[in-house]
C-alpha positions as CSV (number, residue, x, y, z in Angstrom):
1,X,14.7,-6.3,12.4
2,X,16.5,-9.6,12.3
3,X,14.8,-12.5,10.4
4,X,13.5,-15.2,12.8
5,X,12.8,-18.5,11.2
6,X,10.8,-20.9,13.4
7,X,12.6,-24.1,14.4
8,X,9.6,-26.1,15.7
9,X,7.7,-26.8,12.4
10,X,7.0,-30.1,10.6
11,X,8.1,-28.8,7.2
12,X,11.1,-26.6,6.6
13,X,9.9,-25.0,3.4
14,X,6.7,-25.1,1.4
15,X,7.2,-24.0,-2.2
16,X,4.5,-22.6,-4.4
17,X,4.8,-22.2,-8.1
18,X,4.0,-23.3,-11.6
19,X,4.1,-27.1,-12.1
20,X,5.7,-27.5,-15.5
21,X,7.3,-30.4,-17.4
22,X,10.6,-29.1,-18.9
23,X,11.7,-30.1,-22.3
24,X,15.4,-29.2,-22.7
25,X,17.3,-29.1,-26.0
26,X,20.5,-27.6,-27.4
27,X,19.9,-24.8,-30.0
28,X,22.1,-22.4,-32.0
29,X,21.8,-18.6,-31.6
30,X,20.4,-18.6,-35.1
31,X,17.5,-20.7,-34.0
32,X,16.5,-18.1,-31.5
33,X,16.8,-15.3,-34.1
34,X,14.7,-17.3,-36.6
35,X,11.9,-17.7,-34.1
36,X,12.1,-14.2,-32.6
37,X,13.2,-15.3,-29.2
38,X,15.2,-13.2,-26.7
39,X,18.1,-15.1,-25.3
40,X,17.9,-15.6,-21.5
41,X,14.3,-14.7,-21.3
42,X,11.1,-16.5,-20.3
43,X,8.2,-16.1,-22.8
44,X,4.7,-17.1,-22.1
45,X,3.2,-18.8,-25.2
46,X,-0.1,-20.4,-26.1
47,X,-0.6,-24.0,-27.1
48,X,-0.2,-23.3,-30.8
49,X,3.1,-21.4,-30.4
50,X,4.4,-24.1,-28.0
51,X,3.7,-26.8,-30.6
52,X,5.4,-24.9,-33.3
53,X,8.6,-24.4,-31.3
54,X,8.5,-28.0,-30.1
55,X,8.3,-29.3,-33.7
56,X,11.2,-27.1,-34.8
57,X,13.6,-27.7,-32.0
58,X,16.0,-30.6,-31.8
59,X,15.8,-33.8,-29.7
60,X,14.8,-32.9,-26.2
61,X,15.0,-34.3,-22.7
62,X,11.8,-34.3,-20.6
63,X,12.1,-33.7,-16.8
64,X,9.7,-32.4,-14.3
65,X,10.4,-28.8,-13.5
66,X,9.1,-25.4,-12.6
67,X,11.1,-22.9,-10.5
68,X,9.6,-23.4,-7.1
69,X,9.5,-27.2,-7.6
70,X,13.2,-27.2,-8.6
71,X,13.9,-25.4,-5.3
72,X,11.9,-27.9,-3.3
73,X,13.9,-30.8,-4.8
74,X,17.2,-28.9,-4.0
75,X,16.1,-28.4,-0.4
76,X,15.5,-32.1,0.0
77,X,18.9,-32.8,-1.5
78,X,20.4,-30.7,1.2
79,X,18.5,-32.7,3.9
80,X,15.6,-30.4,4.5
81,X,11.9,-31.2,4.4
82,X,9.9,-29.6,1.6
83,X,6.5,-29.6,0.1
84,X,5.2,-28.2,-3.2
85,X,1.9,-26.4,-4.0
86,X,1.1,-26.4,-7.7
87,X,-1.5,-27.6,-10.2
88,X,-1.4,-30.4,-12.8
89,X,-4.2,-32.1,-14.8
90,X,-5.1,-35.8,-14.6
91,X,-3.2,-36.6,-17.8
92,X,0.1,-38.3,-18.8
93,X,2.4,-35.4,-18.1
94,X,0.5,-34.7,-14.8
95,X,1.1,-38.2,-13.6
96,X,4.8,-38.1,-14.6
97,X,5.2,-34.8,-12.8
98,X,3.6,-35.9,-9.5
99,X,5.6,-39.2,-9.5
100,X,8.9,-37.4,-10.1
101,X,8.3,-34.9,-7.4
102,X,7.2,-37.4,-4.8
103,X,10.1,-39.8,-5.8
104,X,12.5,-36.9,-5.0
105,X,11.1,-36.8,-1.5
106,X,9.0,-33.7,-1.9
107,X,5.5,-33.6,-0.4
108,X,2.9,-33.0,-3.1
109,X,-0.8,-33.5,-2.2
110,X,-2.6,-31.0,-4.4
111,X,-5.4,-32.9,-6.2
112,X,-5.1,-32.9,-10.0
113,X,-7.7,-31.2,-12.2
114,X,-10.0,-33.6,-14.0
115,X,-8.9,-35.2,-17.2
116,X,-11.7,-33.4,-19.0
117,X,-10.4,-29.9,-18.0
118,X,-9.5,-28.0,-21.2
119,X,-6.1,-26.9,-19.8
120,X,-3.4,-29.6,-20.0
121,X,-0.5,-30.0,-17.6
122,X,2.0,-27.1,-18.3
123,X,5.3,-27.4,-20.1
124,X,8.4,-25.3,-20.6
125,X,10.5,-25.6,-23.8
126,X,14.0,-24.7,-22.8
127,X,16.6,-23.9,-25.5
128,X,20.2,-24.1,-24.3
129,X,22.7,-22.2,-26.5
130,X,26.4,-23.1,-26.8
131,X,27.3,-20.5,-24.1
132,X,25.1,-22.4,-21.6
133,X,22.4,-19.7,-21.5
134,X,18.8,-20.9,-21.4
135,X,15.8,-19.4,-23.2
136,X,12.4,-20.5,-21.9
137,X,9.1,-20.7,-23.7
138,X,6.3,-21.6,-21.3
139,X,2.9,-22.9,-21.9
140,X,1.3,-22.6,-18.5
141,X,-1.8,-24.7,-19.1
142,X,-3.4,-25.7,-15.8
143,X,-0.3,-24.7,-13.9
144,X,-1.3,-21.0,-14.1
145,X,-4.7,-21.7,-12.4
146,X,-3.5,-22.2,-8.8
147,X,-6.2,-20.8,-6.6
148,X,-6.8,-20.4,-2.8
149,X,-8.9,-23.6,-2.9
150,X,-5.7,-25.5,-4.0
151,X,-3.8,-24.5,-0.9
152,X,-3.7,-26.5,2.3
153,X,-3.4,-23.6,4.8
154,X,-2.6,-26.1,7.6
155,X,0.6,-26.8,5.6
156,X,1.5,-23.1,5.6
157,X,1.0,-23.0,9.4
158,X,3.3,-26.1,9.8
159,X,6.1,-24.7,7.7
160,X,9.0,-22.6,8.8
161,X,9.1,-20.8,5.5
162,X,6.9,-20.5,2.4
163,X,8.6,-19.8,-0.9
164,X,6.7,-18.3,-3.8
165,X,7.7,-17.7,-7.4
166,X,6.9,-14.4,-9.0
167,X,5.7,-16.0,-12.3
168,X,2.5,-16.9,-10.4
169,X,1.5,-13.2,-10.3
170,X,0.5,-13.4,-14.0
171,X,-3.1,-14.5,-13.4
172,X,-5.8,-13.2,-11.1
173,X,-6.5,-16.5,-9.3
174,X,-2.8,-17.0,-8.5
175,X,-2.5,-13.5,-7.2
176,X,-5.4,-14.2,-4.8
177,X,-3.6,-17.5,-3.8
178,X,-0.4,-15.6,-3.1
179,X,-2.1,-13.0,-1.0
180,X,-4.0,-15.6,0.9
181,X,-0.8,-17.6,1.5
182,X,1.2,-14.6,2.7
183,X,-1.6,-13.6,5.0
184,X,-1.8,-17.0,6.5
185,X,2.0,-17.3,6.8
186,X,2.4,-14.1,8.7
187,X,-0.5,-14.9,11.0
188,X,1.2,-18.2,11.8
189,X,4.7,-16.7,12.2
190,X,5.9,-18.4,9.0
191,X,8.4,-16.4,7.0
192,X,7.6,-15.5,3.4
193,X,10.3,-15.9,0.7
194,X,9.6,-14.7,-2.9
195,X,11.6,-14.8,-6.1
196,X,11.2,-12.0,-8.7
197,X,11.6,-14.8,-11.3
198,X,12.4,-12.8,-14.4
199,X,13.2,-9.2,-15.5
200,X,10.2,-9.1,-17.8
201,X,8.1,-10.4,-14.9
202,X,9.2,-7.4,-12.8
203,X,8.4,-5.0,-15.7
204,X,4.9,-6.5,-16.1
205,X,4.1,-6.2,-12.4
206,X,6.4,-3.4,-11.2
207,X,4.1,-1.5,-8.9
208,X,2.7,-4.7,-7.4
209,X,6.2,-6.2,-6.8
210,X,7.4,-3.0,-5.1
211,X,4.5,-3.2,-2.7
212,X,5.1,-6.9,-2.1
213,X,8.8,-6.3,-1.3
214,X,7.9,-3.5,1.1
215,X,5.0,-5.1,2.9
216,X,4.9,-8.9,2.5
217,X,8.3,-10.4,1.5
218,X,10.7,-11.4,4.3
219,X,13.2,-13.1,2.1
220,X,13.7,-11.7,-1.4
221,X,15.5,-13.4,-4.3
222,X,16.4,-11.3,-7.4
223,X,19.1,-11.2,-9.9
224,X,21.0,-8.0,-10.9
225,X,18.5,-7.1,-13.7
226,X,15.5,-7.8,-11.6
227,X,16.6,-5.8,-8.5
228,X,17.6,-2.8,-10.7
229,X,14.3,-2.9,-12.4
230,X,12.4,-3.2,-9.1
231,X,14.0,0.0,-7.8
232,X,14.2,1.9,-11.1
233,X,18.0,2.3,-11.2
234,X,20.8,1.4,-13.7
235,X,23.5,0.8,-11.1
236,X,23.6,-2.4,-9.0
237,X,25.2,-0.6,-6.1
238,X,22.2,1.8,-5.9
239,X,19.9,-1.2,-6.0
240,X,21.8,-2.7,-3.1
241,X,21.4,0.5,-1.1
242,X,17.6,0.4,-1.8
243,X,17.4,-3.2,-0.7
244,X,19.1,-2.2,2.6
245,X,16.0,-0.3,3.6
246,X,13.5,-3.0,3.0
247,X,12.3,-5.6,5.5
248,X,14.0,-8.9,6.1
249,X,16.8,-10.3,3.9
250,X,17.6,-10.0,0.2
251,X,19.7,-12.4,-1.8
252,X,20.9,-10.7,-5.0
253,X,22.6,-12.9,-7.6
254,X,25.0,-11.6,-10.3
255,X,26.0,-14.7,-12.3
256,X,29.8,-15.0,-12.6
257,X,30.2,-12.0,-10.3
258,X,28.8,-14.0,-7.4
259,X,26.0,-12.6,-5.1
260,X,25.3,-10.0,-2.5
261,X,23.3,-10.9,0.6
262,X,21.6,-7.9,2.3
263,X,20.2,-8.0,5.8
264,X,20.6,-6.6,9.3
265,X,21.9,-3.4,7.9
266,X,24.8,-5.1,6.1
267,X,25.7,-6.3,2.6
268,X,27.9,-9.4,2.3
269,X,29.6,-10.3,-1.0
270,X,29.6,-14.0,-1.8
271,X,31.9,-15.4,-4.6
272,X,30.7,-18.0,-7.0
273,X,31.8,-21.6,-6.6
274,X,34.0,-22.8,-9.5
275,X,32.1,-24.7,-12.1
276,X,32.0,-25.3,-15.9
277,X,28.7,-24.0,-17.2
278,X,26.9,-26.4,-19.4
279,X,23.3,-25.3,-18.8
280,X,22.2,-22.3,-16.7
281,X,18.7,-23.7,-16.3
282,X,17.8,-23.8,-12.6
283,X,20.8,-21.8,-11.3
284,X,18.6,-19.3,-9.5
285,X,16.2,-22.0,-8.3
286,X,19.0,-24.0,-6.7
287,X,20.7,-20.9,-5.3
288,X,17.4,-20.3,-3.5
289,X,17.4,-23.9,-2.2
290,X,20.8,-23.5,-0.6
291,X,20.0,-20.1,0.9
292,X,16.7,-21.3,2.3
293,X,18.3,-24.4,3.7
294,X,20.8,-22.2,5.5
295,X,18.1,-20.1,6.9
296,X,16.2,-23.1,8.3
297,X,19.4,-24.2,10.0
298,X,20.2,-20.9,11.6
299,X,23.3,-20.2,9.5
300,X,24.6,-16.7,9.2
301,X,23.8,-14.8,6.0
302,X,27.2,-15.2,4.3
303,X,27.0,-19.0,4.9
304,X,23.5,-19.0,3.4
305,X,24.9,-17.3,0.3
306,X,27.7,-19.8,0.1
307,X,25.2,-22.7,0.2
308,X,23.3,-21.1,-2.6
309,X,26.4,-20.7,-4.7
310,X,27.4,-24.3,-4.1
311,X,24.0,-25.5,-5.2
312,X,24.0,-23.3,-8.3
313,X,27.4,-24.5,-9.3
314,X,26.3,-28.1,-9.2
315,X,23.2,-27.6,-11.3
316,X,24.9,-25.5,-14.1
317,X,27.5,-28.2,-14.6
318,X,25.0,-30.5,-16.4
319,X,21.8,-30.4,-18.4
320,X,18.7,-30.0,-16.3
321,X,17.5,-27.9,-13.4
322,X,17.8,-30.5,-10.6
323,X,20.9,-31.8,-8.8
324,X,22.4,-35.1,-9.8
325,X,24.3,-35.6,-6.5
326,X,23.6,-35.0,-2.8
327,X,23.9,-31.3,-2.1
328,X,24.1,-32.1,1.6
329,X,27.2,-34.2,0.9
330,X,28.7,-31.4,-1.2
331,X,28.1,-28.9,1.6
332,X,29.7,-31.2,4.2
333,X,32.7,-31.8,2.0
334,X,33.1,-28.0,1.6
335,X,32.8,-27.5,5.4
336,X,29.7,-25.4,5.2
337,X,26.9,-27.8,6.0
């Protein structure tokens, strides 16, 4: 059944995810080996492990981040309206995070947890190796405690799409929030988009993610590793065939090989946009921003994929997970706005 995105909503996309302050630094491969880190992965760490890696890593750049929040900023850069649902504490990093997100034009109205809460605002230590690959070490803190009480369900009803990051599935309260949000979205005719987030994340929650993809997700985002893991196959073409049978639309990214967009019984190959890779952080997040923007504007699926590739190319060309120029202007210059 074709995907139908409402056109009469106040908010184009509401994004739900972990509110994290990113600390980015360059690192050699030897540093990863020394600390037992798997290149290209996202590892959940406790406060002590986070402090140890932070003290050992080189000079870092602090920016507000988190996958879904990065996507929300990318959507605004394209010219869409976006809101973010996530949790910070009433502390220094929490204040910085909220200010940065609102300054970017994203609606963010979730009340912070009290300063006395034992969990601080979350942070992600991102190590960028010379090949541009990023390895993430995430201390969730308060970010991982998003609960149904933190969600404005009126916002979900006023949104054309709601976008959820798979990392949130790691804790019981956030699972409950996701299920409540998807229920409310479908009751209101709001489409549900979901990113698998990480290959290890798919492995941890495989059966749950299979059920989500079959029953609740209208717009699925996954990279090659994630979609193969989801369907238990080693061949990407077999994973594409499996995705053809699921509901809605699937955006499947393959790094330098481009992406494949699956929907309406067809698979469309989309090439990458030329770019010099400096830092891969945020590539998937910004790809999602471009694809979601296209969906809210009624673009066909190949065009949605091109918008995603355009945004991903911009963000990998510099350090950090958020665009430095107007993505809307880039899209217009490329003739795909």
